NUDO-659861 format. One line per field, with one value per residue: x, y, z of N, C-alpha, C, CB in turn. Coordinates in steps of 0.05 Angstrom, whole numbers, plus 32768, in hexadecimal, padded with zeros to 4 digits. Atoms other than C-alpha are relative to their C-alpha. Glycine has a CB too. Example, Ala and Ser with C-alpha at 12.3 -4.5 7.8 and 13.67 -1.06 7.14 Angstrom:
REM residues 2
n_c1 <- [8012/7FF0]
n_c2 <- [7FE8/7FE8]
n_c3 <- [8000/7FFF]
ca_c1 <- [80F6/8111]
ca_c2 <- [7FA6/7FEB]
ca_c3 <- [809C/808F]
c_c1 <- [8012/7FF1]
c_c2 <- [8018/8016]
c_c3 <- [8000/800E]
cb_c1 <- [7FEC/8009]
cb_c2 <- [8001/8009]
cb_c3 <- [8019/7FE3]
This chain:
REM residues 273
n_c1 <- [800B/7FF3/8012/8005/8013/801D/800D/8010/8018/8017/8005/8009/8018/8012/8009/800E/8019/800C/800C/8014/8014/800B/8010/801D/8010/800B/8016/8010/7FF9/800D/7FED/8004/8014/7FF5/7FFB/8018/800F/8017/8018/8010/8019/8015/8018/8017/8016/8014/8017/8015/8014/801D/8018/8025/800D/8018/8018/8013/801D/8014/8013/801B/8015/800E/8015/801E/8012/7FF1/8014/7FEE/8008/7FF2/7FE4/7FF4/7FE2/7FEF/7FF8/7FE8/7FF8/7FFF/8019/8003/8019/8016/801A/800D/801C/8003/7FFA/8013/8016/7FF3/8005/7FF0/7FEF/8010/7FF0/7FEA/7FEC/7FF3/7FE1/7FFA/7FE6/7FEA/7FE4/7FFF/800E/800F/8018/8006/8006/801C/800C/8019/8014/800D/800C/801C/800F/8010/801A/8019/8017/800E/7FEF/7FF1/7FDD/7FE9/7FE4/7FED/7FE5/7FEE/7FEB/7FDD/7FF3/7FE9/8004/800D/801E/8009/7FF5/8015/8018/7FFF/800E/801D/8014/8004/8011/8017/8015/8015/801C/8003/8004/8018/7FF0/7FE9/7FE6/7FF4/7FE2/7FF8/7FE4/7FF8/7FE9/7FF4/7FE8/7FE3/7FFC/8009/801D/800F/8008/8012/8017/8007/8009/801C/8012/8004/8014/801C/800E/800A/8013/8014/8008/800C/8019/800F/8003/7FEB/7FFD/8000/7FE4/8004/7FE5/7FF8/7FFE/7FE4/7FF8/800B/7FF4/7FE1/7FFC/8016/8009/7FFC/7FF8/8017/801B/801A/8005/800D/7FF2/8004/7FEA/8000/7FF9/800C/8001/801F/8002/8000/7FE7/7FFB/7FE6/7FF5/800F/801D/800B/8017/8000/8015/8000/7FF2/7FFA/8001/7FF1/7FF4/8002/801D/8008/801E/800C/7FF4/7FE9/7FF4/7FEB/8002/8004/8009/801E/7FFF/801B/8004/8000/8015/8018/7FF9/800C/7FFA/8008/7FEB/7FE6/8011/7FFC/8013/800E/7FF5/7FEE/8008/800F/801A/800D]
n_c2 <- [7FE9/7FE6/7FF0/7FF7/8015/8003/7FE4/7FFA/8013/7FF5/7FEE/8011/8009/7FE7/7FF3/8016/7FFF/7FEC/8004/8012/7FF3/7FEF/800A/8009/7FE8/7FF3/7FEE/8013/8019/8002/800E/8019/8002/800A/7FEA/7FED/7FFF/800B/7FF5/8001/800D/7FEF/8001/800A/7FE6/7FF7/800D/7FED/7FFD/8016/7FF0/800E/800E/7FF0/8004/8010/7FF1/8017/7FFC/8011/7FF2/7FF6/8018/7FF9/8010/8012/8016/8005/8019/8013/8005/801E/800A/8010/800D/8010/800D/7FEB/8000/8014/800F/7FEF/800B/7FF4/7FFC/7FE2/7FEA/7FFD/7FF5/7FDF/7FED/7FF7/8014/800A/8010/8005/8008/800D/8008/801E/8002/7FEC/800A/8019/8019/7FF9/8004/7FFB/8013/7FFC/7FFB/8012/7FFD/7FE6/8000/800F/7FF4/7FE7/8009/8010/7FE9/7FEF/7FE4/8004/8003/7FFC/8006/7FED/8008/7FF0/8008/7FFE/7FFB/8016/8012/7FFC/8002/8017/8014/7FFE/8011/801C/8007/7FF6/800F/8015/7FFE/7FEC/800D/7FEF/8006/7FFD/7FE6/7FF5/7FEB/8000/8001/7FEA/8003/7FE9/7FF9/7FE8/8001/7FF8/8014/7FF2/8001/7FE6/7FF8/8010/801C/8005/7FFA/8015/801E/7FFD/8001/801A/8012/7FF9/800E/801B/8001/7FFC/8017/8012/7FFA/7FF2/7FE9/7FF5/8003/7FDE/7FFC/7FF3/7FEF/7FE9/7FE9/7FFA/8013/7FFE/7FE9/800B/8017/800C/7FF1/7FFB/8018/8016/7FEA/8016/800E/7FF6/8001/8000/7FED/7FF8/7FE4/7FF7/7FE7/7FFE/7FF8/8014/8004/7FFB/8008/7FE9/7FFA/800A/801A/8009/800B/800F/8004/7FF2/800A/7FE9/8007/801A/8008/8005/801B/800F/8013/8015/7FFF/7FF9/7FEC/7FEC/800D/7FEB/7FFA/7FF8/7FF3/7FFD/7FE2/7FF5/8015/801B/8011/8018/800F/8000/8012/8018/800E/800F/8015/8015/8007/800D/8017/8000/7FFB]
n_c3 <- [8013/7FF4/7FFB/801A/800E/7FF1/8003/801A/8003/7FF6/800D/801F/7FFB/7FFB/801B/8008/7FEC/8008/801E/8002/7FFA/8017/801A/7FF4/7FFD/8016/8000/8013/7FF4/7FE6/7FEC/7FFF/7FE7/7FEA/7FEF/8000/7FE7/7FFE/8004/7FEA/8002/800C/7FEB/8006/8005/7FEA/800A/7FFE/7FEC/8008/8009/7FF3/801B/8006/7FEF/800B/8002/8006/8016/7FF8/8006/7FE6/7FFD/8000/7FF2/7FEB/7FF5/7FE3/7FF2/8012/7FFC/8000/7FEE/8014/7FE8/8003/7FE6/7FEB/7FF0/7FF2/8005/8005/8000/8019/7FFA/7FF4/8012/800F/7FF1/7FFE/800F/8014/800E/8013/800E/7FF7/8013/7FEE/8007/800D/8007/7FFC/800A/8015/7FF0/7FE9/8002/7FE4/7FF1/7FF7/8019/8004/7FE8/8003/8014/7FFD/7FF0/8007/8017/7FF2/7FEF/800E/800C/8019/7FFA/8019/7FF5/800B/8008/7FF9/8015/7FF8/8010/8005/800D/801A/8003/8009/7FE2/7FF1/8008/8000/7FE9/8001/8010/7FEB/7FEC/8007/8018/8005/7FFC/7FE5/7FF5/8002/8006/8017/7FF2/7FF4/8000/7FEA/8012/7FEF/7FFC/801D/8005/8006/801D/800A/8000/801C/7FFD/7FEB/800D/8017/7FF4/7FFB/8018/8008/7FE9/8005/8017/7FF8/7FEF/8011/800E/7FEE/7FF8/8014/7FFA/7FF9/7FDD/7FEA/7FF4/7FEA/7FF5/7FF6/800E/8006/800E/801B/800B/8006/800C/800C/800D/8022/8009/7FF7/8002/800F/7FEC/7FE7/7FEA/7FE3/7FF6/7FE5/7FF9/7FE3/7FFD/8006/8019/8015/800A/8018/8009/8011/801A/7FFF/8006/7FF1/7FE6/7FFB/7FE3/7FF3/7FEC/7FF1/7FEC/7FFD/7FE2/7FF9/7FEA/8008/7FF1/8009/800D/7FEB/8008/8018/801A/8011/800C/801A/8009/801F/8009/8016/8005/7FFC/7FEE/7FFE/8020/8016/7FFC/8000/8017/8015/7FFA/8014/7FF4/7FE5/8005/7FFF/8017]
ca_c1 <- [812A/814B/8128/8128/8105/80CE/80BF/80B5/808A/805C/8057/8045/800C/7FEF/7FEA/7FC9/7F93/7F83/7F7C/7F4C/7F23/7F1D/7F04/7ECC/7EB7/7EAD/7E72/7E35/7E54/7E2F/7E5A/7E66/7E25/7E51/7E62/7E1E/7DF8/7DBC/7D78/7D4D/7D0F/7CD3/7C9D/7C58/7C20/7BFD/7BBF/7B81/7B4B/7B11/7AD6/7A8F/7A67/7A2C/79ED/79BB/797F/7940/7910/78C8/7887/7854/7835/77EC/77D2/77EB/77C0/77D8/77AE/77D6/7817/7846/787F/78BF/78DC/791C/793A/7946/78FE/7904/78C1/7885/783B/781D/77D9/77DF/7800/77C8/779A/77C8/77BC/77D3/77F7/77DF/781D/7861/78A3/78CD/791C/792A/7971/79B1/79ED/7A07/79F0/79CB/7988/7960/794E/790A/78F7/78C5/78A5/7899/7884/784B/783D/782A/7802/77D8/77C4/77AE/77E6/7801/784E/7887/78D3/790D/7958/798D/79BB/7A0E/7A36/7A70/7A4F/7A3B/79F5/79F4/7A0E/79D6/79A0/79AC/79A5/7962/7945/7953/7933/78F6/78BA/7894/7856/7859/785A/7824/7852/7883/78CA/78F1/7940/795F/799A/79C3/7A0B/7A3E/7A7A/7AC4/7AC0/7AB1/7A71/7A65/7A6D/7A40/7A0A/7A12/7A10/79D0/79B1/79BC/799E/7963/7957/795C/792B/78FD/78FF/78F4/78B5/789D/789D/78CF/78EC/78E0/7925/7929/7961/7975/7970/79BD/79C8/799F/79BC/7A07/7A01/79BF/79AF/79A1/79AA/7965/792E/7901/78FA/78CE/78E9/78E2/7904/791E/791B/790F/78F8/78B5/78BC/78AA/78E6/7902/7939/7969/7943/78FB/78E6/78AC/78AC/787A/788D/78A7/78C8/78BE/78D8/7906/78F3/78AA/7880/7848/7822/783F/7881/78B8/78E8/78EC/78D0/78D1/7894/787E/784B/7830/783F/7814/77E6/7804/77E2/77E7/77CC/7807/783A/780F/7829/77FF/77D2/77F5/7832/7818/77FB/77B3/777F]
ca_c2 <- [7C38/7C7E/7CB8/7CD7/7C9B/7C9B/7CE9/7CE0/7CA1/7CC6/7D02/7CD0/7CB0/7CF3/7D0A/7CC8/7CD1/7D1B/7D0A/7CD6/7D00/7D35/7D01/7CE5/7D32/7D45/7D6C/7D3D/7D01/7CE5/7CCE/7C8B/7C70/7C52/7C97/7CB9/7CD3/7CA7/7CC1/7CD8/7CAF/7CC6/7CDB/7CC2/7CF7/7D1E/7CF5/7D20/7D31/7CFD/7D16/7D07/7CDC/7D03/7D0A/7CCF/7CE9/7CB9/7CBB/7CAD/7CC0/7CDA/7C96/7C9A/7C5D/7C2D/7BF2/7BF4/7BBA/7B92/7B83/7B49/7B28/7B09/7AD1/7AA2/7A75/7AB4/7AB1/7A6A/7A3F/7A69/7A5F/7A6B/7A66/7AA1/7AC7/7ABC/7AD8/7B19/7B5A/7B70/7B2F/7B20/7AFD/7ADE/7ADA/7AA5/7A96/7A57/7A5B/7A84/7A83/7A41/7A0F/7A2E/7A15/7A36/7A05/7A1F/7A25/79EC/79F4/7A3C/7A34/79FC/7A1D/7A61/7A43/7A15/7A53/7A6F/7AA8/7AAC/7A96/7AA4/7A95/7AC1/7AAE/7AD3/7AE0/7ADC/7B03/7AD3/7A9A/7A89/7A91/7A4F/7A2B/7A57/7A45/79FD/7A09/7A30/7A00/79C8/79DD/7A0B/79EB/7A21/79FE/7A04/7A4E/7A81/7AC1/7AD9/7ACA/7AFC/7AFF/7B27/7B51/7B79/7B61/7B7A/7B48/7B57/7B4D/7B84/7BA3/7B89/7B41/7B49/7B6B/7B31/7AF8/7B18/7B21/7ADA/7ABC/7AEC/7ACE/7A89/7A93/7AAE/7A74/7A4D/7A6E/7A91/7AD2/7B06/7AFF/7B47/7B62/7B71/7BA8/7BE5/7C2E/7C39/7BF7/7C01/7C45/7C22/7BE6/7BDA/7C1A/7C21/7BD0/7BAE/7BE1/7BA0/7B8C/7B99/7BAE/7B9F/7BD6/7BD8/7C1A/7C29/7C6B/7C8D/7CA7/7C7C/7C5F/7C77/7C5E/7C86/7C7B/7C69/7C21/7C02/7BF7/7BC3/7BB9/7BE2/7BC3/7BF2/7BD1/7B99/7B9C/7B8B/7B5A/7B2C/7B00/7AB8/7ACF/7AD2/7B0E/7B44/7B35/7B63/7B88/7B9F/7BC6/7BCB/7C11/7C39/7C07/7BCA/7B92/7B4C/7B38/7B58/7B29/7AEB/7AB3/7AA2/7A6B/7A3D/7A43/7A2B/79F0/7A06/7A06]
ca_c3 <- [7C5F/7C5D/7C74/7C32/7C11/7C48/7C3E/7BF1/7BFB/7C2D/7BFE/7BBF/7BE6/7BFD/7BB4/7BA3/7BD9/7BC4/7B7A/7B89/7BB7/7B7D/7B4B/7B7A/7B83/7B3C/7B2F/7B1C/7B41/7B7F/7BBC/7BC4/7BF2/7C23/7C3B/7C33/7C71/7C86/7C72/7CA8/7CC1/7C9B/7CD0/7CC9/7CAD/7CE7/7CEA/7CD7/7D0F/7D15/7CEE/7D0A/7CDE/7CBC/7CE7/7CD6/7CB2/7CB6/7C7B/7C90/7C73/7CAA/7CCF/7CBD/7CDC/7D13/7D2C/7D79/7D89/7D55/7D79/7D7B/7D9B/7D85/7DB7/7DBC/7DEF/7E16/7E2E/7E46/7E4B/7E33/7E49/7E05/7E1D/7E4E/7E18/7DEB/7E20/7E24/7E0A/7DC4/7DB1/7D6F/7D50/7D64/7D3E/7D60/7D5A/7D2B/7D17/7D1A/7CEC/7CCC/7D02/7D3E/7D49/7D86/7DBC/7DCA/7D78/7D70/7DB9/7DAB/7D65/7D77/7DB4/7D97/7D5A/7D8A/7DB5/7D76/7D6B/7D26/7D2A/7CF6/7D00/7CFD/7CE9/7D0A/7CCE/7CDA/7CB1/7CB7/7C9A/7C52/7C3D/7C21/7C68/7C88/7C59/7C61/7CAE/7CA3/7C71/7CA3/7CD6/7CBD/7C96/7C71/7C7A/7CC4/7CC6/7CC8/7CBB/7C84/7C9B/7CC3/7CB7/7CF4/7CD4/7D0B/7D07/7CD0/7CD6/7CC6/7C78/7C45/7C40/7BF6/7C0D/7C4A/7C1E/7BE8/7C1D/7C39/7BF8/7BE2/7C29/7C1E/7BDA/7BF4/7C2A/7BF4/7BC8/7C04/7C1B/7BD8/7BF5/7C06/7C55/7C86/7C96/7CE0/7CF3/7D12/7CFA/7CFE/7CE1/7CA7/7C98/7C9B/7C7F/7C59/7C36/7BEA/7BDF/7BFF/7BE9/7BCE/7C19/7C55/7C95/7CE2/7D03/7D4B/7D6C/7DB8/7DB7/7DB5/7D73/7D36/7D17/7CD0/7CA6/7C7B/7C3C/7C2C/7C32/7C4F/7C9E/7CB1/7CF8/7D2F/7D67/7D9C/7DDA/7DF3/7E3C/7E3A/7E68/7E4C/7E72/7E6D/7E5B/7E93/7E8E/7E54/7E11/7DD3/7DBA/7D76/7D54/7D0B/7CEB/7CB7/7C94/7CA5/7CCC/7CDC/7C96/7C74/7C98/7C92/7C62/7C21/7C31/7BFA/7C1F/7C62/7C3E/7C42/7C0E]
c_c1 <- [8009/7FE7/7FF6/7FEC/7FE5/7FF1/7FF1/7FEF/7FE7/7FF0/7FEF/7FE8/7FE7/7FF4/7FED/7FE0/7FF2/7FF5/7FE4/7FE6/7FF1/7FEE/7FE6/7FEF/7FFD/7FE7/7FF0/8003/7FF5/801C/8000/7FEA/800D/8008/7FED/7FF2/7FE8/7FEB/7FF3/7FE6/7FEB/7FE9/7FE6/7FF0/7FF1/7FE8/7FE8/7FE9/7FEC/7FE9/7FE5/7FF2/7FE8/7FE7/7FEC/7FE6/7FEC/7FED/7FE6/7FEA/7FF3/7FF3/7FE1/7FED/800D/7FEB/800D/7FF9/8010/801F/8007/8019/8013/8011/801C/8003/8001/7FE8/7FF9/7FE4/7FE8/7FE7/7FF0/7FE3/7FFA/8008/7FEB/7FE6/800A/7FF9/8014/8018/7FF5/8013/801A/8013/8016/801B/7FFF/801C/8015/801B/7FFF/7FF7/7FF1/7FE5/7FF6/7FF3/7FDE/7FEA/7FE7/7FEB/7FF3/7FEC/7FE2/7FF0/7FEE/7FE5/7FEE/7FF6/7FF6/8010/8011/801E/8010/8017/8012/801C/8010/8019/8020/800D/8018/7FFA/7FF2/7FE5/7FF7/7FFE/7FE2/7FE4/7FF6/7FF4/7FE0/7FED/7FFF/7FF5/7FE5/7FF0/7FF1/7FE1/7FF2/7FFF/7FEA/800D/8012/8019/8009/801E/800B/801F/800D/8023/800E/8015/8017/8006/7FF9/7FE6/7FF4/8000/7FF1/7FE7/7FFC/7FFB/7FE5/7FE7/7FFD/7FEF/7FE5/7FF1/8001/7FEA/7FE5/7FF8/7FF9/7FE2/7FEC/7FF5/801B/8005/7FF9/8020/7FFA/8021/7FFB/7FFD/801E/8009/7FFE/8010/8021/8006/7FEF/7FF8/8004/8000/7FE0/7FE2/7FEB/7FF4/7FED/8013/7FF4/8015/7FFE/8003/7FF4/8001/7FE3/7FF9/8002/801D/8000/8019/800E/7FF6/7FE3/7FFA/7FEB/8006/7FE7/7FFE/8014/8007/8006/800C/800C/7FFD/7FE2/7FFB/7FE9/7FFA/8005/8019/8015/8013/7FF2/7FFB/7FFE/7FE2/8000/7FE8/8000/8003/7FEC/7FEB/8000/7FF2/800B/7FFC/8018/801D/7FF9/8009/7FE7/7FF7/8011/801A/7FFD/7FF0/7FE4/7FF4/7FF2]
c_c2 <- [8019/8014/8014/7FF3/8003/801C/7FFF/7FE6/800A/8016/7FF0/7FF2/8017/800B/7FEB/8006/801D/7FFD/7FED/800E/8016/7FF3/7FF9/8019/8010/8008/7FEA/7FE1/7FFF/7FF2/7FE4/7FF7/7FFB/8019/8018/7FFC/7FEB/8013/8001/7FF1/8010/7FFF/7FFE/8019/8000/7FF3/8020/8000/7FEF/8013/7FF3/7FF6/8013/7FF3/7FED/800C/7FEA/800E/7FF0/8013/8001/7FE1/800C/7FEF/7FE5/7FF1/7FFB/7FE7/7FE7/7FFB/7FE5/7FFF/7FF1/7FEE/7FEC/7FEC/8013/8002/7FE4/7FF2/801A/7FF2/8008/8002/8019/8014/8006/8013/8022/8017/8001/7FEF/7FF3/7FF2/8000/7FF5/7FED/7FF4/7FE1/7FFB/8016/7FF7/7FE4/7FE8/8006/7FFC/8004/7FE4/7FF9/8005/7FF2/8000/8018/8004/7FF3/800B/8019/7FFD/7FEA/8012/800F/801C/7FF5/8002/8001/7FF9/8014/7FF1/8019/7FFE/800D/8007/7FF3/7FE5/8003/7FFB/7FE6/7FEF/800B/7FFF/7FE1/7FFD/8009/7FEB/7FE3/7FFC/8011/7FF2/801B/8000/7FFB/801F/8012/801F/7FFD/8000/801A/7FFF/801E/8003/8015/7FFC/7FFC/7FE9/8016/8002/8019/7FFE/7FF5/7FE1/7FF9/8006/7FE2/7FE7/8002/7FFE/7FDE/7FED/800F/7FF1/7FE4/7FF9/800B/7FEF/7FEB/8001/800B/801A/8010/8000/8025/7FFC/800E/800B/8017/801B/8007/7FEE/8004/8017/7FFA/7FF2/7FF5/8011/8001/7FDB/7FF0/8011/7FEE/7FF7/800E/8000/7FFF/800F/8005/801A/8008/8019/8002/8005/7FE4/7FFA/8006/7FFA/8013/8001/7FF2/7FE3/7FFD/7FF4/7FF3/8001/8014/7FF2/8012/7FFA/7FE5/7FFA/8000/7FE8/7FF8/7FE9/7FE1/7FFB/800A/8014/8014/7FF4/801B/8001/8006/8008/8007/8023/8005/7FED/7FE3/7FF1/7FE8/7FEF/8008/7FEF/7FE2/7FF1/7FFA/7FE5/7FE4/7FFD/7FEF/7FE7/7FFD/8006/801C]
c_c3 <- [8009/8008/7FEA/7FEF/800A/7FFA/7FE4/8000/8011/7FEF/7FE3/800C/8003/7FE7/7FF0/800B/7FFA/7FDF/8001/800D/7FEF/7FED/8009/8007/7FE8/7FFD/7FEC/800B/8016/8012/8005/801D/801A/8016/8003/801B/8001/7FFB/801C/7FFF/7FF5/8017/7FF2/7FFF/801E/7FF9/8003/8019/7FF9/7FF6/8006/7FE8/7FFF/8011/7FEC/7FF4/7FFA/7FEE/800B/7FFB/801F/8003/8006/800D/800D/8013/801C/800A/7FF3/8008/8002/8015/7FF8/801A/7FF7/801A/8017/8014/8012/7FF9/8003/8006/7FE9/8006/8010/7FF3/7FF0/800C/8002/7FF0/7FE3/7FF5/7FED/7FE6/800E/7FEB/8018/7FEF/7FF2/8001/7FFF/7FF1/7FEE/800F/801C/7FFF/8020/800B/8005/7FE0/8003/8018/7FFB/7FE9/8006/8017/7FFB/7FEB/8010/8012/7FED/7FFC/7FEA/8007/7FE4/800F/7FF9/8005/8005/7FEC/800B/7FE8/7FF7/7FF5/7FE3/7FFF/7FF8/8019/800E/7FF6/8007/8022/8002/7FFB/800E/800E/8001/7FE7/7FFB/8009/801D/800D/7FF6/7FF4/7FED/8013/800B/7FFE/8015/7FF5/8012/8007/7FE4/7FFB/7FFB/7FE2/7FF1/8001/7FE6/8004/8018/7FF2/7FE8/8011/8008/7FED/7FF6/801B/7FFE/7FE9/8000/8010/7FEC/7FEA/800F/8007/7FE8/8003/800A/801F/8002/8006/801A/8001/8012/7FF1/7FF4/7FEA/7FE4/7FF3/7FF9/7FE9/7FEA/7FE8/7FE4/7FF2/8008/7FFF/7FFE/801C/8017/8018/801D/800B/801D/8008/801A/8006/7FFF/7FE3/7FEB/7FF2/7FDB/7FF7/7FEB/7FE8/7FFE/7FF7/801B/8021/8007/8021/8011/801B/8017/801C/8008/801E/8008/8010/7FF2/8013/7FF7/7FF9/801D/7FF6/7FE6/7FEB/7FED/7FF4/7FEA/7FF6/7FE2/7FFF/7FE5/7FFB/8004/8018/8001/7FE6/7FEF/8008/8001/7FE6/7FF0/800B/7FF4/800B/8018/7FFA/8002/7FE5/8000]
cb_c1 <- [7FE0/8016/8009/8016/8007/8003/801A/8014/8009/8007/801B/8019/8005/800F/801C/800F/800B/8013/8019/8009/8006/8017/800D/8004/800C/8003/8007/800D/8019/7FE1/7FFC/801F/7FEC/8017/8017/7FEB/7FF6/7FFE/7FF0/7FFB/7FF9/7FF6/7FFF/7FF6/7FE5/7FFB/7FF6/7FF2/7FF6/7FF2/8001/7FE5/7FF6/7FFB/7FF1/7FF9/7FFE/7FF0/800C/7FFF/7FEE/7FE7/800B/7FF7/7FE9/8013/7FFE/7FFA/7FDF/7FFD/800A/800C/7FFC/8018/7FE5/8019/801C/8002/7FE9/8004/7FFC/7FFF/7FF2/8004/7FF5/800B/8014/7FF9/7FFC/801B/8001/8009/8009/7FEE/8002/7FFD/8010/7FED/8015/7FF8/7FFF/8005/8012/801F/8018/8004/7FFB/7FEA/800F/8001/8010/8009/800E/8015/8012/8003/8010/8015/800E/8006/800D/7FE6/8018/7FF6/8008/8005/800C/7FFE/8001/8007/7FF5/8010/8001/800D/7FF5/800C/7FF6/8012/8028/8003/8003/8024/8010/7FFC/8009/800B/800E/800D/7FE6/8001/7FFD/8018/8019/7FED/800A/7FFF/8016/7FF7/800D/7FFD/7FFA/7FEB/8005/8011/7FFC/801A/7FF1/8008/7FFC/8012/8017/8005/8004/8019/8012/7FFE/800F/8020/800B/8000/800B/8012/8008/8005/8011/800E/8003/7FED/7FED/7FFE/8029/7FE6/8016/7FF2/8010/8018/7FF5/8012/7FF4/7FE0/7FFC/8009/8002/7FEA/8004/8028/801E/8008/7FFF/800E/8019/7FE8/800F/7FFF/7FFF/8012/7FF7/800C/8011/7FF3/8017/7FEC/8009/7FFB/7FFD/801A/8011/7FEE/8019/7FF4/8007/8003/8009/7FF3/8012/7FE4/7FF3/801E/8011/7FEF/7FF8/7FFF/7FE4/7FF6/7FFE/800B/801D/8017/7FE5/8012/7FF0/8009/7FFA/7FDD/8022/800C/7FFA/801C/7FE6/7FF2/7FE1/8007/8011/7FE0/800D/8010/7FE4/8001/800C/7FEE/800A/7FF7/7FED]
cb_c2 <- [8002/800F/800A/8000/7FE2/7FFA/801A/8004/7FE1/800A/8012/7FE6/7FF0/8018/8008/7FE5/7FFD/8017/7FEF/7FE4/8009/800C/7FE6/7FED/8011/7FF4/8023/8003/7FFB/7FEB/800B/7FF3/7FEA/7FEF/800A/7FFB/801C/7FF5/7FF2/801A/7FF7/7FF3/801A/7FEB/7FFA/801F/7FDE/7FFE/801D/7FED/8004/801C/7FDB/8000/801F/7FF0/8018/7FF3/7FF3/7FF4/7FF3/8020/7FEB/8001/7FFA/8012/7FE2/8016/7FFC/800B/800C/7FF7/7FF2/8017/7FEF/8015/7FF3/801A/8006/8008/7FE4/800A/8007/7FEF/7FE9/8005/7FFC/7FE6/7FEE/8001/8018/8018/7FED/8018/8008/7FF2/801E/7FEB/7FFF/7FFD/7FF7/8005/7FFA/7FFB/7FE9/8018/7FE5/801A/8007/801F/7FF6/7FE3/8002/8015/7FF2/7FDF/8004/8013/7FF0/7FE4/8017/8003/8010/8015/7FDF/8020/7FE6/801E/7FF6/7FFB/800F/7FE1/8011/7FFA/7FF1/7FF1/8013/7FF5/800E/8014/8000/7FF4/800C/8015/7FFE/7FFA/8008/8020/7FE3/8001/7FE8/7FF1/800E/7FFE/8008/801D/7FF5/8002/8002/7FF4/800F/8001/7FEE/8023/7FE9/7FEE/7FE9/8008/801F/8005/7FEF/8010/8022/7FFB/7FF5/8017/8014/7FF4/8002/801D/8007/7FF5/8012/8015/7FF8/8002/8014/7FF2/7FFE/8018/7FF1/8003/8012/7FED/800D/7FFD/8015/7FFC/7FED/8004/8017/7FEE/7FF0/7FFC/8011/8016/7FF5/7FF2/8017/7FE0/7FF8/7FEE/8014/7FE4/801B/7FF5/8012/7FF3/8011/8018/8015/800B/7FE0/8017/7FE4/8001/7FF5/8013/7FE7/7FE8/8015/7FE3/7FE3/8017/7FF1/800B/8008/7FFF/8014/7FFF/8006/7FF1/8007/7FFB/8015/7FEA/7FED/800E/7FEB/8000/8013/7FEE/801A/7FF0/8009/8005/8001/7FFE/7FFC/7FF6/800D/8020/8008/8007/7FE9/7FFA/8006/8009/8014/8016/7FF0/8011/7FEA]
cb_c3 <- [7FFE/7FE7/8015/7FF4/8005/8024/8001/7FE2/800B/8019/7FFD/7FF1/8017/800D/7FEC/800E/8022/8006/7FE9/800D/8013/7FF0/7FF1/801C/8014/7FEE/7FF4/7FE0/8002/7FFE/8018/8001/7FFC/7FF7/7FF9/7FE7/8005/8017/7FEA/8008/8019/7FE1/8012/8012/7FE1/8002/8016/7FE6/8004/801F/7FE2/800F/8003/7FDF/8009/8013/7FE4/801B/7FE1/8022/7FE7/7FFD/801C/7FE7/7FED/8013/7FEC/801A/7FFF/7FE3/8016/7FDE/8015/7FE7/800E/7FFD/7FFE/7FF2/7FEB/8019/8019/7FE4/8019/7FE5/800E/8017/7FF1/7FF9/8021/7FFC/8011/8009/8010/7FF8/7FE5/8014/7FEE/800D/8021/7FE0/7FEA/8020/801B/7FF3/8006/8006/7FF2/8002/8018/8019/7FE9/7FFC/801D/7FFE/7FED/8006/8010/7FF2/7FDF/8010/8017/800F/801A/7FE8/8011/7FF1/7FF7/8010/7FE1/801B/7FDF/800A/8003/8018/8010/7FEE/7FEE/7FEA/8017/800C/7FE7/7FF8/8017/7FEB/7FDF/800A/8012/7FF7/800B/7FE9/7FF2/800A/7FFD/801F/8013/7FE7/7FEE/801B/7FDB/8026/7FDD/8020/8015/7FFE/7FE4/800E/7FF5/7FE7/8002/7FE0/8000/801B/7FF1/7FE8/801B/8008/7FE6/7FF8/8026/7FFB/7FE6/800B/801A/7FF7/7FEF/8016/8015/7FFA/8011/7FF5/8011/8028/7FEB/8019/7FE7/8007/8011/801A/8008/8000/8016/8013/8012/8014/800B/7FF8/8010/8025/7FE4/7FEA/800A/8006/7FFE/800D/7FF2/800C/7FEC/8017/7FED/8011/7FFC/7FEA/800A/7FFD/7FF5/7FFE/7FE6/7FEE/7FFE/7FEE/8012/7FF3/8006/8002/7FF9/8001/8011/7FF5/8013/7FE7/8023/7FE0/7FFF/7FF2/7FE4/800E/7FF6/7FFB/7FFF/7FEB/800A/7FF2/8011/7FF4/7FF8/7FE4/7FE7/8002/7FFC/8014/7FEE/7FF9/801C/8000/8007/7FE4/7FF4/7FE0/8003/8013/800C/8014/7FFB]
């Protein structure tokens, strides 16, 4: 190839390249994406500072009447073998709540021993079920119904509600309502709900106003909840001692105008005339 022909060919290629660049850069046309610069990574938003929860306001009318001599206990397998004859002679033990079941399939190993022992010693006795947020209401009802005979009870049943679980709040509340309604059909009366002050404010407020409550609060002040609902019993200690029981035991006292008569099952439920 001659030098003259090579120079002509080089000039011709340069002209074509310049023309193509100009066409690609006309106003309103985008550059081929293959040549575009990469977009910078999007930075995550700066987190807002934690906001403290609003202070819990307890609502409670003035306690006008408390029968200090009418106190009770609640027990389970944790107390081991109990000498109920000695408990009956102890001061201020006028009733006993006994753990029967928990969740879908657990039955307290000392349930029947404690139930029969307390009643034979002349102490009015009732049962409680520890509610599980992870088990269906139907399965828990079957566990409770299979092991508890209302005719053998003296007291309105107690439902221990102190675990929230991982599901939605609506699911938790619906499951609890279904279980409570099932127990009510079984006994003919609404059960009493046992819970704590903070737990009520977070998970029960506004949804269970038709029930009476048994509130745990280990302090000198009377307990109050975040809305006006009846508090029948106050569990004021979990470290009390009672003759006939080894180790600690929970102690409770009635508030306001309530007494043992207010937690007794109707005689028709107990199979009495």
